N, C-alpha and C positions, 0 to 999 in steps of 0.2 A: 385562453378560454378555460382550459382545464389545467389542473396541477398548480404548483406553487407559483405565485406571481414573481416575475423577475424585476430586478431593478433596471431602470433605463439609464445605464451608465457603463463605463469601462472601469474595471478594477484589476488589481493584482494581488497575489498572495502576500500575506504579512510575514512570511517565514523569515527567520533570521538564522544565520549560521548554517551548519551542514544540515542536509535533509536526508533522511533514511527512508528508502522506498523498497518495499517487498512486493514482488509480483509472485503470486502463488496460484496454482490451478491444477486442473485435471483434464484428461481427454478420455472420452468413452471410446474404447477400441472395438467393443462388440456390444451393440445395443441390446441384443437378446440376453446378455449375461447380467441382468438387472441386479440379481442378488450379490454380484461382485462390485459393481460400480455405485449402486445406490448408497451404501454405507459411507463411501468416500465422498460422494456428493453431499450427503447430509452432515458430514463432520465439520465442514467449514462454517456454516451458519451457527452451529453449536459453539465453536471456538470464538466466533465473533461476538456472540451473546455473552459468553463468559468474560471476554476482554472488556466489553462495554460496561459490564457490572463492576469492573475493577479498573478504573481509569489510571490508577497508579502503576499498572503494569507497563504503560507506555504507548499503547495504540492511540494515535491521534485521530485517525479517520480511515475510511475505506470506501472503495467503489467496487461493486460487483459488476462483472462484465461477461459477455460471451463473445467468443471469436467465431463460433460456428455451432451448428446443432450438436457437435461432439465435444467442444472445448469451452470450459468455463473457468474464469479466474477472478481473482480479487487483487486490486491495487491497494496496498496498505501503506500508510504513512506512520512512522514511529518516531518517538522522542529521541532515541539513540539506538545504535547497533547493540550496545550493552543490554538495554532493556529488551530488545528483540531476542537476543541470545538467552537471556535469563528466562524469558517466557518459554522459549522453545525447549529448554532443558528442565523446567520446573515440574517436579514429580507430582505436585498437587493439582496440576492443570490438565485439561482434557487432551491437549496436544500430545503430552507424554504417553497417555494410554492409546491414542490413535496411532502413534508411530510404533508402539509395541505391537499392535495388531497388524499393521502393515508389514513390519519386519517378519513377524511370525508367518503371515500368508506368503510373503515373498520367498522365504526359506522353503515353504511347502510347494512353491511353484503355482500358487493359486491366484496371484494378483496381477502381475505385470502383463499377462497376455490379454486381460480384459479391460484394464483401466490404466492409463498413464498418469503419473503425478510429476509435478515440477515446481521449482521456485527459482527466482533470481532475486538477489539482494543488491541494492545500490546505495552507497553512501556518496551523496552528491555534495561536494564541498561548496562553501560560500564562494560566490563568484562564478559558479558554473551552471546556474539555472536562472530562469526568469519566467514570468507567466503573464498572461492577459486573459481577461474574461469580459466579453461584451454582452450586455443584457442577459446575464446569467445569475442565478442564485449561487451561493458559495458551492464550489465543486472542486473535487480533487484536492490539490495542494492548498487551495484557498479554504476549503471546508475544514481541512486538518489544522491549518495554522492561522486562520482569520483572513480578513479582506481589508485592503486599503484602496483609497481612490488611486487610480492609475498615475495621476500627476505627482504623487508622493515619491514615485520611483522612476518616472519618466514615461513619456508617451510612446517612445520607440523602443523596440527590443534592445537596440544598441545602448540606449540610455539606461535601461533596467540592468543590463549586464555591467555597464560602467559603474552604476551604483553598487552592485554586488562586488565588483572587483575592488572598489575603494574600501568597502566594508571588510573584505578579506585581507587587504593590505594593512588595515588598521589593527586587525587581530593577529597578523603574522609576527612571529618572533623576529627581532632585529637580526640582520645578516651579519656574519662575522667578517 
């Protein structure tokens, strides 16, 4: 009734090769310390806007999520870990300035007690992931890499893994 219409079908992500996933977020430790956690909270949308304007930086897609009223995070899909590292260390991008501020506040003992920050990065090799979406618009990995009809990769998870394992073997160097 509301929102984007969904397709009445089952699909899978069109990702090929390794998949790079970054989970990054924050936890509000003290709600009353708004002046400490609000700048951290507002930094991520700014970084995402910056990356959206420069698709060559490597961000393919993202999903904003909340784990609780205290914890917010983003699942990000990247072209490669190299592009992620390049963005993270680029002195011309907002991330660099944000980290400089965080490091300065941490040294002064003004940040960690009020807001927690975290990230986890995964490089998932070909053959080690599969996906299915039923009656969904493109979401997550499929939004980042595109959508295929489920039948192209297999109706069962084991079929989709077998497809990926075969693709991984094709790309593997010959054994000695």
